[in-house]
C-alpha positions in Angstrom: 11.7 7.6 2.8 14.9 8.8 0.8 18.9 8.4 1.3 20.9 11.5 2.5 23.9 11.6 0.8 27.0 12.3 3.7 30.3 11.2 3.1 31.5 11.2 6.3 33.9 8.7 7.1 33.3 5.8 9.1 37.0 6.8 10.5 35.2 10.4 11.5 32.1 8.5 13.1 31.9 7.3 17.0 31.3 3.5 18.1 27.7 3.2 19.4 26.3 0.1 21.4 22.6 0.6 20.5 19.7 -2.7 20.8 17.1 -3.9 18.6 15.0 -6.3 18.4 16.2 -9.2 16.1 12.7 -9.1 14.4 13.3 -4.8 13.7 17.6 -5.7 12.7 16.4 -8.2 10.1 13.7 -5.5 8.6 16.0 -2.6 8.3 18.2 -5.1 6.6 15.7 -6.2 3.9 14.6 -2.4 3.5 18.5 -1.0 3.4 19.3 -3.4 0.7 22.8 -2.5 -0.6 23.3 0.3 1.7 23.3 -1.2 4.5 21.0 -1.3 7.8 23.4 0.9 9.9 24.0 3.7 6.8 19.5 3.7 7.0 19.3 3.9 10.5 21.6 6.8 10.1 19.3 8.5 7.4 16.8 7.4 9.3 17.8 9.6 13.0 19.2 12.6 10.4 15.9 12.7 9.1 14.2 13.0 12.4 16.6 15.8 13.9 16.3 17.8 10.5 13.2 17.8 11.0 12.5 18.3 14.5 15.2 21.3 14.5 14.0 23.3 11.7 17.2 22.1 9.7 14.2 20.4 6.9 15.6 20.2 3.5 13.0 19.6 1.1 13.9 16.3 -0.5 11.6 16.5 -3.5 9.7 18.0 -6.7 6.6 18.1 -8.3 7.7 16.0 -10.4 8.4 12.8 -8.1 4.5 13.3 -6.6 2.5 11.0 -9.0 -1.3 11.9 -8.0 -2.5 14.0 -4.9 -5.3 13.6 -2.3 -6.8 16.0 0.1 -6.5 15.4 3.8 -6.1 16.8 7.3 -3.5 16.9 9.2 -3.8 15.6 12.5 -0.5 15.9 14.1 2.5 18.6 12.9 3.9 17.8 9.9 6.5 19.5 6.9 5.4 20.1 3.0 8.1 17.8 1.2 8.4 20.2 -1.2 8.7 23.4 0.5 9.6 22.3 3.6 6.1 24.2 5.0 5.1 23.7 8.1 1.7 21.8 8.0 0.0 22.2 11.5 -2.8 20.2 13.5 -6.2 20.5 11.8 -4.7 22.2 8.6 -6.0 20.9 5.2 -3.4 19.8 3.2 -2.2 17.4 0.7 -0.9 14.2 1.0 0.9 12.8 -2.7 2.1 9.6 -3.7 5.5 9.4 -4.8 7.0 8.1 -7.6 8.4 5.2 -5.4 4.6 4.5 -3.8 5.5 6.4 -0.8 2.6 9.1 0.8 3.9 12.2 1.5 2.2 15.6 3.5 2.6 18.7 1.2 0.9 22.0 2.1 -1.9 23.1 -0.1 -0.4 25.4 -2.3 2.6 23.3 -3.3 1.7 21.6 -6.4 
């Protein structure tokens, strides 16, 4: 996952209460590091909203991909380089990023 750079002041945010399992909260804290788990949750939610709404802005470049393997999409995906929709059962690539994450890639993106 990547971090979205947002500059919204906390005074412009609304307070929302959410209940999380203790184990989930601890794992989020571990993953967030210095960023803080609330900022990580906001990033996760913004990523989800952008992907589902069609406002997706690719955040990777070809140089971020270390290796790729052929794959078949099992559900709708979006290429992390071009933003192109990859349909279920369509040939695609899985790219290994410089951070060790596997990300969806369209066949022509590399």
